N, C-alpha and C positions, 0 to 999 in steps of 0.2 A: 477418489481424490488422491492426488499424488503428493500432497503436502508441500508443494512448492509455492513460492511467493509469486504474485502477479504484478505486472507493470501498473502504475497508477492509472486508474480508469479516467478517460477523458472528461467524464461528468463530475469528477471530484477535483476541486481546485487545490493548488499547491498551497499549503499553509505556511505562515511565517515560521512556525516551529520547524517544519521540514526544510525550509530554505536555510535556516540557521544551521541545522544539523548537516546539511550537504556542504555548506560553506566551510564548516569545521572538519569536514572529511568523514563524517559519520554516515553509516548506511541508513537508508530509509526504505522500508518494505511495506507492501500492502498484502493483506489477506483477503480472500473473497470466499464467502460461504454460500452454499446453496441449501435452501430448505428442502427437506425430504418429505414426501407425502406418505404417511403410513396407512 
C-alpha cells in the first residue's frame, strides 16, 4: 500500500455532507482497504 487517497468509487454515492464540504472549499478524500489473507 502506498498510503495515498483514492478517487471516490463509482459505486459509492456522493453524500450531502461531502457536497457541503466541497461547496465550502474543504477537501474530501476516500480511503480504500484490502483485506489480507493470512
